[in-house]
Every structure is written in C-alpha cells, then in structure tokens.
C-alpha positions, 0 to 999 in steps of 0.5 A, a space after each residue: 796404797 792401792 798398788 801396794 795392796 795389789 802387789 801384796 795380793 799377787 804375792 800372796 796368791 803366788 805363795 798360796 797357789 801351790 799349797 791349795 792343790 796339795 792340801 786338796 790332793 792330800 785330803 782326796 788321798 786320805 779319803 781313798 785310804 792313802 798317804 800323801 807323799 809331798 816330795 813325790 806329789 803322789 798318793 800312796 795306797 798301801 793295804 797290808 795283809 796278815 794271815 796267820 793260820 795254825 794248822 793241826 798237822 799232827 792230827 791230819 797226817 794220822 786221820 784223813 777225815 780230819 785232814 779233809 774237814 780242816 782243809 775245807 774249813 781253812 779254805 773257806 775261811 781264807 777265801 771268805 776273808 780275801 774275796 772282798 779284796 779281789 772285787 774291783 769295787 772294794 774300797 781300800 779300808 782306812 783303819 787302825 792297822 793291817 787287814 788280818 786273819 788269824 786262826 788258832 786251834 785247841 784239841 779236846 780228847 773226850 775219849 780215845 775215839 772222840 776228838 774235837 778241834 775248836 778253832 778261834 778265828 779273828 779277822 780285822 777287815 778295816 772297820 772299827 774293831 776286829 771280830 772273833 768267832 769260833 768253829 768246832 769240828 768233832 770226829 769219831 776216830 774209830 768210825 773215821 767220820 766227822 760227827 754232826 750235832 744230830 749225832 751227839 744229841 738224839 
C-alpha cells in the first residue's frame, strides 16, 4: 500500500510540476501588464496608443497668431501625454483599453474680429477611467494677437 502511495505521489508530482511554474509565470506576467502565451512560454507586453488630434487647419493657414498658439498647445498636450511612457520607471498600465489622447475643437465667432477655439481633451492613461478637460484660446484677429483673461475683463 505504501509503495502504491509513493508511486501515486511521484506521478502526481511529475504531472503538476510543469503546471506550477507556468501558473506562477502567468501571474507574474499579468502583474507586469502582460499576457502569458502558453505555446511560446513567453510573457507579452503590449501597450497600444491612440492619438487622435483634430487640427483647425482652416484657421491656421489664414492667421499666424492662431497657428502659433494652436501648435504650442498641441505640442504641450502631446508631450505631456507621452512623457511618462518614455521614462524607464513607468509601469506598463493594466487597464480596460489602449492609452488614448483625443483632442477636438469647436470654433466660436463673437464678431468679425474676435474668435475663440474651445478644445476638448480626453486622455486615458491606464487608470480606472479617462479624463476630459477643456482649453480655450481667444483671438483678436484685427490686432493679430491672442487675448488673455485680463483683456476680456477690466
């Protein structure tokens, strides 16, 4: 009877031995934000990015002041979104979808000379949910300059 138990334990150990490391590897891979590929015995980390920026080309070709302000805003927004990804200590996020940055705009004409652009910015960086923020740029087209809050209220 003891011999039969020993044989059963050896057979069980031989059968379970390959399973235990794979399970531990799969758990470790998941903790790193990856997917375990059992056929290749590899952890695959995929971080996809979606950057969707709508650019007001129709306004920037006519007004250099708008082009400069919009270019600076988009450069800063894109750089801020991408900066954590190029840092070596940035952990690969585990989330519900790809990392995303989306910028869209609306144009508001208050008069022939005063125009505003309202940018809607959405970003998802791997947390529980994405974030939506807004940025507004207002221009005096006759004077060829961007208006600040102090220019609107005295």
